[in-house]
C-alpha positions, -999 to 999 in steps of 0.1 A, spaced: 0 1 -1 13 33 -10 15 63 13 -7 91 0 12 123 -7 -5 152 11 4 188 -4 -2 221 11 -7 248 -14 2 285 -4 20 303 23 -12 302 44 -17 265 44 20 258 51 20 284 80 -13 270 95 2 235 92 33 247 111 10 267 135 29 297 127 21 331 109 28 333 71 58 357 77 75 333 102 70 304 77 88 326 50 115 335 73 120 299 83 123 291 43 148 320 40 170 314 70 164 277 82 157 261 48 121 251 53 113 227 23 89 244 1 88 242 -37 77 267 -62 60 249 -91 71 274 -119 107 277 -103 101 314 -97 113 331 -67 80 349 -62 45 333 -68 29 301 -56 44 277 -33 36 243 -22 49 217 3 44 183 13 34 173 50 58 147 50 89 171 41 76 195 66 73 169 93 108 158 87 120 194 87 105 200 121 120 168 135 155 178 122 153 214 132 172 220 166 153 233 197 143 271 194 173 284 213 197 267 189 175 272 158 189 306 145 224 305 130 248 324 152 259 347 124 222 355 121 219 365 157 248 386 155 238 404 123 204 409 136 216 422 169 243 446 152 214 459 129 191 466 157 220 484 175 229 506 143 191 515 143 191 523 179 220 547 174 204 564 146 172 568 165 188 580 195 208 606 177 176 618 163 159 620 194 190 638 210 188 663 182 152 670 189 160 677 228 188 700 217 166 718 196 141 724 224 167 736 247 179 760 221 146 774 218 136 773 254 130 805 273 129 790 305 163 781 321 151 751 338 137 737 307 167 747 289 190 731 313 171 699 318 167 691 279 203 700 272 214 674 299 192 650 282 206 655 248 242 654 264 235 620 281 220 606 247 253 620 230 276 601 255 258 570 253 258 568 216 295 576 215 301 548 242 277 521 225 291 528 189 322 512 197 306 480 198 284 481 167 297 478 133 280 503 109 277 504 70 294 533 54 258 550 49 249 543 85 283 558 98 280 587 76 244 597 87 252 591 123 284 612 120 263 639 107 239 638 134 267 636 160 285 667 146 254 687 146 244 676 180 280 685 192 278 720 178 244 726 194 255 711 227 284 735 225 259 765 219 241 752 251 274 756 273 282 720 273 320 711 272 338 682 254 
């Protein structure tokens, strides 16, 4: 007696079978080699998978803590760090701008300190994060502008 080949068609069916979201299933294909097939051999479009192949993949996949390749975790952590630095520099510039426009000395002093603390944190954390040339250039522009504004506010470096 031959086993019946059960085929799942489309990301939604595949994801439901795995009890995951569609985007998670797609990420599994990209990063963990989830066994899916593209009938027309195109990179985009319809996908299918067999239940037997998916079951085998699930059995062979390491536990959750070890399931992501180390390079992926490092790369992802670095990417998030680079994004944090950029966002933090934007926020620091906002605070320095508020301080420069403040009429009240208390507001001016408090927001200038907040901007300076952010600047110091960015400089400290930057050492451990690899930036692309574009990320580095954008961050450097923000930091240079922030440094000038902080000097105008009486902060010394």
